[in-house]
C-alpha positions as CSV (number, residue, x, y, z in Angstrom):
1,M,-11.9,16.3,7.9
2,K,-8.5,16.5,6.9
3,V,-6.7,19.7,6.5
4,A,-2.9,19.8,4.9
5,G,-0.6,22.4,3.7
6,N,3.1,23.2,3.2
7,V,5.4,26.6,3.5
8,T,8.8,27.5,2.7
9,L,10.8,28.7,5.7
10,P,14.1,30.6,6.0
11,W,17.0,29.0,4.8
12,G,15.3,26.9,2.2
13,I,13.5,24.6,4.8
14,R,10.2,23.4,3.7
15,A,7.7,22.3,6.1
16,S,4.4,20.3,5.6
17,G,1.6,18.9,7.8
18,S,-1.7,17.2,7.8
19,L,-4.3,17.1,10.5
20,Q,-7.0,14.7,10.2
21,S,-10.0,14.5,12.8
22,M,-12.4,11.7,12.1
23,A,-15.8,10.3,14.1
24,G,-14.7,7.1,16.0
25,D,-16.2,3.7,14.2
26,P,-19.1,2.3,15.9
27,Q,-18.4,-0.6,18.2
28,G,-20.1,-3.8,17.2
29,T,-18.9,-4.1,13.8
30,A,-17.2,-7.3,12.3
31,A,-13.6,-5.8,12.5
32,L,-13.6,-6.0,16.6
33,N,-13.4,-9.6,17.6
34,V,-14.5,-12.6,15.8
35,S,-16.4,-14.0,18.9
36,T,-18.5,-10.8,18.7
37,P,-21.4,-11.3,16.4
38,S,-21.5,-8.3,13.9
39,G,-24.2,-5.5,14.7
40,I,-24.1,-6.5,18.3
41,A,-22.9,-3.8,20.6
42,T,-22.4,-4.2,24.4
43,A,-24.1,-7.7,25.4
44,W,-24.3,-9.7,28.4
45,Q,-23.8,-13.5,27.8
46,I,-26.0,-15.5,30.3
47,T,-26.1,-19.1,31.1
48,P,-28.5,-21.1,33.4
49,T,-26.3,-20.4,36.3
50,T,-25.7,-16.7,35.9
51,R,-26.5,-14.9,39.0
52,Y,-27.0,-11.2,39.4
53,A,-24.1,-9.4,41.4
54,A,-24.3,-9.0,44.9
55,N,-24.3,-5.3,44.8
56,C,-26.9,-5.2,42.1
57,T,-29.0,-2.2,42.2
58,G,-32.5,-1.7,40.5
59,P,-35.2,-4.4,39.9
60,C,-33.2,-7.3,40.6
61,T,-32.4,-9.3,43.6
62,P,-28.8,-9.6,44.5
63,G,-27.6,-13.2,44.0
64,A,-30.6,-14.4,42.5
65,L,-30.7,-16.4,39.1
66,V,-30.9,-14.2,36.2
67,N,-33.1,-16.4,34.3
68,P,-34.1,-19.2,36.6
69,G,-36.3,-21.2,33.8
70,M,-33.5,-21.1,31.0
71,T,-33.1,-24.2,29.0
72,L,-30.7,-23.1,26.5
73,S,-26.9,-23.6,27.4
74,S,-26.1,-19.9,26.8
75,M,-27.9,-16.6,25.4
76,L,-26.7,-13.3,24.3
77,V,-28.8,-10.5,25.8
78,P,-28.0,-7.1,24.0
79,L,-27.7,-4.0,26.5
80,T,-27.3,-1.3,24.1
81,P,-28.5,-0.8,20.7
82,P,-26.3,-1.3,17.6
83,G,-24.4,2.0,16.7
84,V,-24.9,3.9,19.9
85,E,-21.8,3.0,21.0
86,S,-18.5,4.3,19.2
87,F,-14.8,4.5,19.6
88,D,-13.0,7.9,20.3
89,R,-12.7,10.6,17.9
90,L,-9.5,10.2,15.8
91,N,-7.4,13.5,15.7
92,Q,-3.9,12.7,14.1
93,L,-1.3,15.5,13.5
94,D,1.7,14.5,11.1
95,I,4.5,17.1,10.0
96,N,7.4,17.0,7.9
97,F,10.5,19.3,7.5
98,G,13.2,18.8,4.6
99,K,15.7,20.8,2.7
100,V,17.1,20.6,-0.9
101,I,20.9,21.0,-0.7
102,Q,22.3,21.5,-4.5
103,L,25.5,19.5,-4.9
104,R,27.7,19.6,-8.0
105,G,26.0,19.7,-11.4
106,K,22.4,18.0,-11.1
107,M,23.2,16.4,-8.0
108,R,20.8,17.2,-5.1
109,L,20.7,15.9,-1.4
110,E,17.4,15.9,0.3
111,P,17.2,15.4,3.8
112,E,14.1,15.3,5.9
113,M,12.3,14.4,9.1
114,S,8.6,13.4,9.5
115,I,7.0,13.3,12.9
116,F,3.8,11.3,12.7
117,N,1.0,11.4,15.4
118,A,2.6,14.5,16.7
119,L,0.1,14.9,19.3
120,N,0.9,11.2,20.6
121,V,-2.7,10.6,21.2
122,S,-3.8,6.7,21.9
123,T,-7.1,6.6,20.4
124,V,-8.7,3.2,20.8
125,L,-9.4,1.5,17.3
126,A,-10.6,-1.9,18.7
127,V,-11.4,-3.6,21.8
128,R,-11.0,-7.4,22.8
129,S,-14.9,-8.0,24.0
130,L,-18.1,-6.3,24.1
131,N,-19.5,-9.2,26.4
132,F,-20.4,-7.1,29.6
133,G,-19.1,-8.8,32.8
134,T,-15.8,-10.2,31.4
135,A,-12.2,-9.4,32.1
136,S,-11.7,-8.3,28.4
137,Y,-15.0,-6.1,28.5
138,Q,-14.0,-2.8,26.8
139,Q,-10.2,-3.6,27.0
140,P,-8.1,-2.1,24.2
141,S,-6.9,-4.6,21.7
142,S,-5.7,-1.9,19.3
143,I,-4.6,1.7,19.4
144,L,-3.3,4.3,17.3
145,Q,0.6,4.0,17.2
146,G,2.5,6.5,19.4
147,R,4.4,9.3,18.1
148,F,7.2,8.4,16.0
149,V,10.0,10.1,14.0
150,R,11.3,9.0,10.6
151,L,14.5,10.4,9.3
152,G,15.4,10.1,5.5
153,I,17.6,11.2,3.0
154,A,17.4,11.1,-0.8
155,L,20.3,11.6,-3.5
156,K,18.9,12.7,-6.8
157,W,21.1,13.0,-9.9
């Protein structure tokens, strides 16, 4: 969804803004990390020496080998189906204020101030890895740029 509008305020100041709200992209897409295969969401890379954690609960034996008969050098075990996990919803508000100042003849001065990401949200756009059990698992690698202000002036003749 995207909503935009503008209004003229007293003293000839014009204000405009736009609000966009988009659902988060699904995790496991090719844009995430080149080491994560496309279409794989959270996965666990195991080797013949991978052991269950000491605090493992459930149908596993703490400290035991995950796959004792494994002959491959490594194997990627999907833990969630593709498309189930997604990034946070992106909500962004951008606002702009400006004024037209008439100078001599046809000359005009148009100062403006824009505030991008006025809500200052830091939505996660990408993660370093979806490989469960690694230090970089679900660690943000890209977030929405924080609030910033742009000042501008245009001289038209």
